[in-house]
N, C-alpha and C positions, 0 to 999 in steps of 0.2 A: 416498252419495246427499246433491245438492244442498238444499238449501232449498226452492225451489223445489216441487221434484220431492215433495219428505216431505210438502208441505203439499197437493199437488196427490194424489197417494194419499192422505190422509186428507179433503179431500174427496170423494174418490168413495167412500171407505168412509162417510164421512157422510150421503152421499144415498142409497146403496142402502138405510143403515139406516133413514131416514125415509118414503123410500118407503116402502121395505115394512111400516113401522107405520101411514102415512097410509091405505094400500090394505086392511090390515088393521080399520083403523077404518072404512072406506067400506062395505067389504063386508057389516060388519057393522048398518050402517044406525046407530053410534054406540054401539051396545052396548058397556058396559062389555068388557073385554078379561081376560082369566085375571087372575086378582093384582088388579082393581080396584077388587074388592067388599071386599075382606079387607082391604085398604089403606084404602080409604073408612069399613069398619066401625069399625074401632081408633079413631080421635079421635074417632067418637060416646062411646065410653066414658071416656073420658081430654080431660076439657076442664073445668079448676078455672079458675077465672074471673081468675087471675095469667097464665096459661098463655094462654088465649085472648085475652088484650090483651097478653100481647107479641107472639104470633104473626098478630094488625091491627098492631100498631106494624109489623113487620117487612114484611110485604105491603102497606103502603101504598110503604116505601120501591123497591117493584119499578114503580111508575107515577106519573103528574102530570109535574111538571116539573123533579123529582130526576136523574131520566137523563138528558136532552137537557142538563139542563147539566153535567153529570157528564163528557160524549160531548164537550161544549165545554171544560172543564178536560183531558181526556184528549189533545186537538189540545195545547192549550198548553203542556204539560208534554211533547210530543215534539218542539216548533218549538225551532229552536235561535237564530233571530232571528227581529223584528217579520213578516215578510214569510211563513217558512215557519209558525212558530205562526197566523197570520190561513187557513194556507192547511190546515194539519192539523186546525184547529179545525172548517174550513165541511167538511175528508172525512170527519170523525170524526162530525159532525152527521149528513150524508148517508146515510155508512154506515148509523146506528141510524135514519132517518126511513123510507129504503127498504125497509131489513129489516121495520119495522111496516108497510109499506105490501103487504109480499110476504105477509105474514101474513096484513092482512086477506083480502086476495083466499083463501087457504088456508083461513082460518075459513070466510067465504062459501061457498066452493066445497065443504067437508066439510059442514059445520051439524052437528055433532054438537051434542045434547043436553046440558047440564048435568046434575050429581047432582039428586035431587029439593031443592026449593027448602026444603023442612020440617029437612034434613039443616045448612043451611049457617049458620054462624057471624058473617060478613060481607055486607056487599053486592055481587052480582056483576052484570054484562050481557052483551048477546052467547053468541056460541056458544063451543063447551067448547074444541074442538081446530084448534092448538094451542094452549097457555096463551101468555095474552099475559102477564102478570105473569112466569111464568119465561123466555119470550123475551128481554124487555124486558132485566132485570136480566143475564140472561147476554151480554147483546149487550153492555149498557154495564161489565160488569166485563170481558170479553174487551177492550174499547177500551181499558180502563185498562191492565190487564196488560201490554198494546204496548207503551202511551206508558211504562210506568216502565219497559219494559226496556229505553230508549233510556237510561235513568239507572243506574248500577252499585249506586247504594250502598242498600239497604233492598228490591231491587227483589222479591229472594222471598219475603222475608216481606209485603211488600205485599201481590203477588200469589196470595197465599195467603188474605188475610183479605177480599181481593175474591171471590176464587172461592167460600169459603165463605160470604162474603153470599148470591152468585146463588141458591147451593145451599139456604139460610133462607129466600130469599123464595120459589123452588119449593117444597119441602116443605109451608110455611105455607101453601098454597097446596088443600093436601092437607088438612092439617089443618084448617082452617075448612070443609071439606066443601062447595067450589064448581069444584073439578076432581077428574078422575080423575088415578091417579098415569102412566095412559099418554099425559094431555093437558102433563102437568108434562115427562115421557120427548121427547115429540116438541117442545116450548119450546126443550128442552137440546139435540136436533139439530139445529134447524133454525138457531138461532142460533148454534150451531160451525161447522155447513156455511156458514153465512153471512157469517163472519169469515174463512173459508178462502178463500172466494172474492174478498172484497174486498180479501185479502191477496194474492193472486194477480191480482186487474186493478190493484196499485198497486205490484207490483213492480219494474215498469220503472220507474216516476218514483223509486222509493228508489236503484233500480242508478243512474241517469243523478245524483242525489244525490252518491253515495255518487262517482261518477267525478269530479265537479263540483270541481276544486282550493277554488277560489273558498269553498264553501260549507263547508268545512274551515275555511279564515279567519275567517269570520264566526262560526264557531261561539265 
């Protein structure tokens, strides 16, 4: 099976899973899904100050300017010369920005309420599904993994660390009580789907670059 076909198959599976999850959330009018309440209650009884401070620090890395800066860094890593680096950085940033725009639209359409404010251990705003922090960190990690895949040295170790970071950001949202577990799962599914679609959309450009003999000479 070719790489494009594998990516297309993964996109179809992810789309199906995300649509099913979104429909479940919508038909229940935002009510917690099975397992959401249990995963929400556990952190309420396990919040020592040091753990809360750590979770807040981790969750802060999943929003703000940092993810966008890292998306640009991903493009700079992937490029082989100045022109390619600029194009790749702009492309990676566009993937993140467009993904965020679609996510905002989904959040507004589903309009799922967050857990009760009394359970929050940090501030939050907007609707709950899919989780913005989980989506943003997963998209950013995916872009960096893509960039590092073009560099053989330490790519696997770096990719594992990036995926662990994205997972930690998502889990911190559950621990801090501002999202249901299904919100975070939705964010991960959406980010994975968006990255697959981005890979499929840019595949012709990648093939053209590989077929251009001058690109290899400039590298």
